[in-house]
Each structure stands twice: as C-alpha cells, then as structure tokens.
C-alpha positions in Angstrom: 128.1 114.5 91.2 126.7 112.8 88.1 129.0 110.9 85.7 128.2 110.7 81.9 130.5 109.2 79.2 133.6 109.7 81.4 132.9 113.4 82.1 132.0 114.7 85.6 129.1 117.1 85.4 127.9 119.4 88.2 124.7 118.2 90.0 121.4 119.5 88.6 119.8 122.5 90.4 117.8 121.6 93.5 114.6 122.9 92.1 114.9 120.6 89.1 115.1 117.6 91.4 111.7 118.5 93.0 109.8 119.3 89.9 106.8 121.5 89.9 103.2 120.5 90.6 100.9 122.2 88.1 97.5 121.4 89.7 95.9 119.6 92.6 92.2 118.6 92.6 89.9 116.3 94.5 87.1 114.4 92.9 84.3 112.3 94.3 83.8 108.8 93.1 81.2 110.1 90.7 83.5 112.7 89.2 82.1 115.8 91.1 84.6 118.6 91.4 85.2 119.2 95.1 88.6 121.0 95.2 90.6 122.5 92.3 93.8 124.5 92.7 95.9 125.6 89.7 99.4 126.7 90.8 101.2 127.5 87.5 98.5 128.0 84.8 100.2 125.4 82.5 97.0 123.5 81.7 93.3 124.3 81.4 90.6 123.3 83.8 89.3 120.7 81.4 92.1 118.4 82.7 89.7 117.4 85.5 87.2 115.9 83.0 90.0 114.4 81.0 91.4 112.6 84.1 87.9 111.3 85.1 87.2 110.0 81.6 90.6 108.2 81.5 90.3 106.7 85.0 86.7 105.4 84.4 87.5 104.0 81.0 90.0 101.5 82.5 88.9 98.0 83.3 89.5 96.5 86.7 89.3 97.8 90.2 92.8 99.2 90.4 93.6 101.8 87.7 97.2 102.8 87.2 98.5 105.5 89.6 100.2 107.4 86.9 98.6 108.3 83.6 99.5 110.7 80.8 97.6 112.9 78.3 99.8 114.6 75.7 102.5 116.4 77.8 100.5 116.3 81.0 101.0 113.6 83.7 98.3 112.6 86.2 99.3 111.1 89.5 96.5 110.1 91.9 95.7 108.1 95.0 92.3 106.9 96.4 91.5 107.8 100.0 88.2 108.1 101.7 86.4 107.1 98.5 87.8 110.2 96.7 90.4 110.8 93.9 93.3 112.9 95.1 95.1 114.1 91.9 98.2 116.1 91.1 99.3 117.0 87.6 102.7 118.0 86.3 104.2 118.8 82.9 107.7 118.0 84.0 109.5 114.6 84.3 108.9 114.5 88.0 109.5 111.5 90.2 106.0 109.9 90.6 107.1 108.5 94.0 107.6 112.1 95.2 104.2 113.2 94.1 102.5 110.0 95.5 104.2 110.7 98.9 103.0 114.3 98.7 99.4 113.2 98.0 99.5 110.7 100.8 100.8 113.4 103.2 98.1 115.8 101.9 95.3 113.3 102.7 96.8 112.8 106.2 96.9 116.6 106.7 93.3 117.0 105.6 92.2 114.2 107.9 94.0 115.8 110.8 92.5 119.2 110.2 89.0 118.1 109.1 88.6 115.1 111.3 87.9 112.5 108.7 88.1 111.9 104.9 84.8 111.9 103.1 83.0 113.7 100.4 80.8 115.5 102.9 83.8 116.5 105.1 85.6 118.0 102.1 82.6 119.9 100.9 82.0 121.4 104.4 85.6 122.3 104.8 86.6 123.6 101.4 87.8 126.9 102.7 90.1 125.2 105.2 91.5 122.8 102.5 92.2 125.8 100.1 94.1 127.5 103.0 96.1 124.3 103.6 97.0 124.1 99.9 98.1 127.8 99.9 100.5 127.1 102.8 101.7 123.7 101.6 102.5 124.5 97.9 103.9 127.8 96.5 103.9 128.2 92.7 104.1 124.4 92.4 106.9 123.8 94.8 106.2 121.8 98.0 107.0 123.9 101.1 106.1 122.0 104.3 103.8 119.1 105.3 104.3 119.4 109.0 101.2 120.0 111.1 103.4 121.5 113.8 104.5 124.2 111.4 101.1 124.7 109.8 99.2 125.2 113.0 100.9 128.6 113.3 99.4 129.8 110.0 96.0 128.0 109.6 93.2 130.2 110.9 90.1 128.6 109.5 88.2 126.4 112.0 87.0 123.0 110.8 83.3 122.2 110.5 82.5 118.7 111.8 80.5 116.6 109.4 78.8 115.0 112.4 78.6 116.3 116.0 81.0 114.5 118.4 79.2 112.9 121.3 80.4 110.4 124.0 76.9 109.1 124.0 77.5 107.6 120.6 78.7 104.3 122.1 78.4 101.1 120.2 80.1 97.8 120.9 82.2 98.2 117.8 85.7 99.7 118.0 85.5 101.2 121.5 88.6 102.7 122.8 89.5 101.3 126.2 87.0 98.4 126.1 89.6 95.7 125.9 91.7 97.2 128.7 88.8 96.9 131.2 88.9 100.6 132.0 86.0 102.1 133.8 85.5 104.5 130.9 85.3 103.9 127.2 85.1 106.2 124.1 83.5 105.5 120.7 85.5 105.0 117.6 84.3 108.4 116.3 86.2 110.0 119.2 89.4 110.0 117.2 87.9 111.5 114.1 87.6 115.1 115.2 89.8 117.9 113.9 93.0 118.6 115.8 92.1 122.3 116.1 88.8 121.4 117.9 90.2 121.8 121.5 88.2 124.8 122.1 84.9 123.1 121.1 85.8 120.1 123.3 86.4 122.3 126.4 90.2 122.1 126.1 90.2 118.3 126.4 93.6 116.7 126.0 93.6 113.2 124.6 95.8 110.7 123.0 94.4 107.8 121.0 96.6 104.7 120.1 95.4 102.2 117.5 97.0 98.8 117.0 95.8 97.8 113.6 96.6 94.5 111.8 95.6 93.3 108.3 95.5 89.6 107.4 96.4 88.0 104.0 95.4 84.3 104.1 95.0 81.5 101.5 93.5 78.2 102.5 93.5 75.3 100.1 90.5 73.2 99.1 91.8 70.5 101.5 91.7 72.9 104.4 95.5 73.3 104.6 96.8 76.8 105.3 98.9 77.8 102.2 99.7 81.4 103.0 99.3 83.6 106.1 100.8 87.1 106.3 100.0 89.8 108.8 100.9 93.5 108.4 100.4 95.7 111.4 101.0 99.2 112.7 100.8 101.3 115.8 99.1 104.6 115.0 99.0 107.6 117.4 96.6 110.5 117.1 97.4 113.3 119.5 95.0 116.1 120.6 97.4 117.7 123.1 98.7 121.2 122.4 102.1 120.3 123.9 103.4 116.9 125.0 107.1 116.7 125.8 107.4 112.9 125.7 105.3 109.8 125.4 106.5 106.3 126.4 104.7 103.3 124.9 105.4 99.9 126.5 105.0 96.8 124.4 104.9 93.1 125.4 108.1 92.2 127.2 108.1 89.0 125.2 108.0 90.9 121.9 110.7 89.7 119.6 111.9 90.4 116.0 113.0 87.4 114.0 113.1 83.8 115.0 116.5 84.0 116.8 115.5 86.7 119.2 112.9 85.0 121.4 112.9 86.5 124.8 111.1 86.6 128.1 109.3 83.8 130.0 105.7 84.3 128.7 104.1 83.4 125.4 106.3 84.8 122.7 105.0 87.6 120.5 107.1 87.5 117.4 107.3 89.4 114.1 109.6 89.0 111.2 110.3 92.7 110.4 109.8 96.0 112.2 110.3 99.7 111.3 109.8 102.9 113.2 108.9 106.5 112.6 112.0 108.7 112.4 110.9 110.6 115.6 110.9 107.4 117.7 113.8 107.0 120.1 114.8 103.3 120.6 117.3 103.6 123.5 114.9 101.6 125.8 113.5 99.3 123.1 116.1 96.5 123.2 116.1 96.2 127.0 112.5 97.0 128.0 110.5 97.2 124.7 109.6 100.8 125.2 109.1 103.3 122.4 109.8 107.0 123.2 108.6 109.9 121.1 107.4 113.5 121.3 104.2 113.3 119.3 103.0 116.2 117.2 99.4 117.1 116.9 97.5 114.9 114.5 98.0 111.3 113.3 101.3 109.5 112.8 102.3 105.9 112.4 105.0 105.2 115.0 105.7 101.6 114.2 105.1 99.1 111.4 105.7 95.3 111.5 105.1 92.2 109.5 104.7 88.4 110.2 104.8 85.9 107.3 103.7 82.2 107.2 103.7 81.6 110.9 100.5 82.6 112.7 100.6 82.0 116.5 97.1 80.7 116.4 94.7 79.0 113.9 93.1 81.2 111.2 89.9 82.8 112.4 87.6 81.1 109.9 87.2 77.7 108.3 84.8 76.9 105.5 83.3 73.4 104.8 81.6 73.6 101.3 79.5 71.2 99.4 78.7 72.0 95.7 76.4 69.7 93.6 73.6 69.7 91.1 70.1 68.6 92.1 67.6 66.6 90.1 66.0 69.7 88.8 69.2 71.0 87.3 69.8 73.7 89.9 73.1 74.4 91.5 73.2 73.7 95.2 75.8 75.2 97.5 75.8 74.2 101.1 78.3 76.2 103.1 79.2 75.7 106.8 81.4 78.6 108.1 83.1 78.1 111.5 84.6 80.9 113.6 87.6 79.7 115.5 88.1 82.8 117.6 88.0 82.6 121.5 84.4 82.3 122.8 84.5 85.8 124.3 85.5 87.3 121.0 83.4 88.0 117.9 83.9 89.0 114.3 81.8 91.8 112.8 80.7 92.8 109.3 81.6 89.4 107.9 80.9 89.0 104.2 81.6 85.9 102.2 81.7 86.5 98.4 81.2 83.3 96.3 81.7 83.5 92.5 79.1 81.6 90.6 78.7 80.3 87.0 77.9 82.6 84.1 74.3 82.8 83.3 73.0 82.5 86.9 69.6 84.1 86.9 68.0 83.7 90.4 68.8 82.7 94.0 66.9 81.0 96.7 68.4 80.6 100.2 68.1 79.0 103.6 70.1 80.7 106.3 70.7 79.4 109.8 69.9 82.6 111.6 67.6 85.5 110.9 70.2 88.3 111.1 72.1 86.9 108.0 71.3 87.9 104.5 72.4 86.9 101.0 72.1 88.4 97.5 73.0 87.4 94.0 75.1 90.1 92.3 74.5 89.6 88.6 77.0 92.1 87.4 79.9 90.6 89.4 78.5 87.0 89.1 78.8 86.3 92.8 76.7 85.6 95.9 77.3 87.9 98.8 76.6 86.3 102.2 76.4 88.9 105.0 76.8 88.1 108.7 76.7 91.2 110.9 78.1 89.5 114.0 79.8 86.1 114.3 80.7 85.0 117.9 83.8 82.9 118.4 83.4 79.2 118.8 80.2 79.0 116.8 79.2 77.8 113.3 76.8 79.2 110.8 75.4 77.5 107.6 73.7 78.5 104.4 72.1 76.6 101.6 72.0 78.5 98.2 70.0 77.2 95.3 70.9 78.8 92.0 69.0 78.7 88.7 71.6 78.3 86.0 70.3 77.6 82.5 72.4 75.0 80.7 74.3 74.0 83.9 77.2 71.6 83.1 80.0 70.0 84.9 82.4 72.6 83.4 80.3 75.5 84.6 80.2 74.1 88.1 84.0 74.5 88.2 83.4 78.3 88.1 82.2 78.2 91.7 84.8 79.8 94.0 87.2 80.6 95.5 85.4 82.2 98.4 86.7 85.7 99.6 86.0 86.7 103.2 86.0 90.2 104.5 85.7 90.9 108.2 86.7 92.9 111.2 88.0 91.6 114.6 87.6 94.2 117.3 89.6 94.0 120.6 92.0 91.5 119.0 95.4 91.3 117.4 96.5 88.1 115.6 100.1 88.5 116.6 99.2 89.0 120.2 100.9 92.5 120.3 99.7 94.5 123.3 100.3 97.9 124.8 101.5 97.4 128.4 101.4 101.1 129.3 101.1 104.6 127.9 102.8 107.3 129.9 103.3 111.0 129.4 106.2 112.9 131.0 106.2 115.3 132.5 102.7 114.7 133.8 100.3 117.0 131.8 98.7 119.8 133.7 94.9 119.5 133.8 92.8 116.4 132.9 94.1 114.2 130.1 92.8 110.9 128.7 94.8 108.1 127.0 92.9 105.6 124.9 94.0 102.3 123.3 92.1 100.2 120.7 93.0 96.9 118.9 91.5 95.8 115.6 92.3 93.3 112.9 91.0 93.5 109.3 91.0 91.1 106.5 93.2 92.4 103.7 92.7 89.3 101.5 91.2 86.1 103.0 90.7 83.4 100.3 89.4 79.9 100.7 89.5 77.6 97.7 86.7 75.2 97.0 
C-alpha cells in the first residue's frame, strides 16, 4: 500500500499501473509508413509525421528514446533499421513500453523470419494480426509465442527463399564443431510457422554471441577490455519437452570460483532466462529448459578488464607532414588471432582534420579499399577478410589546405569494427546439446560462435 503524508491509501487500480498504449507504428529509416495501428483514437494520424520530424531534427546518432509533443509521449526503439514506435497520452512507465516494443520486435522476427523493411512490407497482414492479439484497446494482453500460435492463422511470406545451397564461409552453423553437415547463417532466419514449407523439419539453432568493448592507448597498453555475451536459442520444434545445454566444465563465475583441471573459462557476472533450471549447473555446468518456439536468450554473461588472450588487433601508426604540405598516415594493422582463424568485414575509421579535400592511397593487397568521407571527416579502410597471424598496411596521403601542427592533432582515434566467426573471446563452448525424450522423426541441432566489435578504439 502507498503511504502519503502519514495516511495509508489503497493501492491504485491495476489498469492504471499498466497505462494504455494509444498507437503503434513502424517506420522505415526514410520515414515511410509501414505499419500503423490506432487502438484508442486519442490522437490523429499526423503523429507519425510529427515523430519523424522530431527524431530527424535531433543531432547525433542516438536520439532520445522518449520524446513528447503537447500531451502525447513517443517511445521508440531501433531494430532492423526501422523505427518501432508506441504513443501514449498517460503518464506510463517508459520502461514498460520499451520492454513491450522489444518483445514486439522479437515476435515479429519469430513470425516473419527476419527484421527488415522488405520483410515488414511483405508480411503486413501477419503483423496486423499479431497486434490485434497482443494489444486490446491499448492494454497489453500477451507476448508469448506459445499462446499466440493457437490464434495466428496468417502464413509468413519469406523475403528470400531458404536454401541449404546458400553456403558461404561466413557464420556457418556446425562449421566449428567439425560436423559432416553445415547450415548457412540464413537457416535460422525463417518464420517459426514455416514447418510445412520445410517438409516438417525440426531444428534447434544455438548462437553463442559475444561483443567486445576495447580501448588501447597510444603507447599500445590495453586500457579497457569488456566482453558481453549471450547464448541464444531459436527453436523450430513443435514440441520439445526438455533441452540440456552443456557448457565447459571449467566454466567459472567470479575469480574465487575457479574449477576443473583445464584452461579456466571465467566470467564476472552471469544471468539466466526465467525458464532455465539450474539444478545441474553448479555440479556439471548444464542448463536445462523447455524451449518455446521462436528465439529466446537463455543466458547472458559479462567479463571486465581481464581478457584470457591478447586483443585481436594491434595498430602501429605513423602520422607526419611531407615536404609538399600533405598529411601522410602510414598504418600497419596486425591481426593477433590464431593462424587458422580470420576476421571478416573489418573496417578501420580514422578521423582526419577539417578541410581535407582529397585522398590518395597505397594498400598492401588488392582486396582492400579506402574512401574519404567528407561529411564525417574520416577515412574508411575496408578489409573483407583478415587472416590471423598476418599484417596489412596502408599509406594515405591527404590534401589538407592550411595544414598545421594543431590540425594534425585532429587525426584519430581509430575505431575498428569487425566480426570473428567460429570464435569466442572468453573461450565459452557448448559441450553438448541434448533433447529428452528423443524427438520422433529427424531433427537437427546446430551451434554457431561469433564475436562482434561493440566499440574497439585505438588512440594515436
């Protein structure tokens, strides 16, 4: 009960705690109206244009999640390059609406296969049907795919045909476990109701995804290193009584809990989905759960300032001015991954002085490319594939009128973005993936590991 000025008041009605949602709409990055649903008729359809004008008028890459216009509040998230927006006229908790929008994007991804402008356009009828079941007169009803599958009748339209022949060396499920079969990364981006189209195929995909945040000083010393990871399961089985996921036996949480005889796999913090049973976790490092159809994150973990191995990249820069007044940047980038590993989609973004007008370049291999972005005042150095244990170099010559010693200080820091397939920085591995009881008919279980750069900064 709530206490005000010494008086005990009865708790507010339940409905006032979960305030109403007036509208939900989805916009493309260009402001095109893809989905619009008005639940209460409290505001006109011009709010879509008002929202897009407000969000594009803001400076910076990260606009505020919550904005207001008169008595109307906009709450939005960005997923799949789209704006997912809910409006309310009440004093609702923004965290409740943000959680609703995040769960809505997860539902749409489960039912449509992927989140993209094309996918939303092709499945607009399905998304409207989902909204009708999820929200009733502005009140949230259910966000469970297990409940919704009994009511959703519209079949999803795939934005691209699924084919096992679409195999690339990037993000293959099963490739790092030396299985005789592999599946492409697109295999886990089909709708959960596509079992009939797939010939009744029952599959479970497990992703171990890690994101790195690294800061390296100009002297090469590692100043900050954080890793955030998650184990994500996507289930395409109509019924699965229990799944058991075995992690490294040497997996430990915190510095005082080192265990096992092999190389320790340690994290600082760990949290689990509410459906995960942990009765075998302490003794055998086994997660038990009954997965529902669709995607869910079963475990999240974090490691701070204590990487088990060296950072994957080191940069050796030289910045000077030549006799003709041009700015010279000579960069040597070394990949410290194991020789059998490789980074892909590597991009180094180097801020350059104001007034830079042109760029000439000398790159150490023909598959590299570089471009001067005048609007962002940076040079983008693209490397499609970077094998471990190798080194690449680039010489950039910039024409900068009125180049001075002060303007040369505007060079850097360098921001790296990359993807490391078949690799986890922490060393976390899936020992086994078992279903019980054994599923009738053929079933496939796939595991994939990938590490992304969240923020990888090297000071010059």
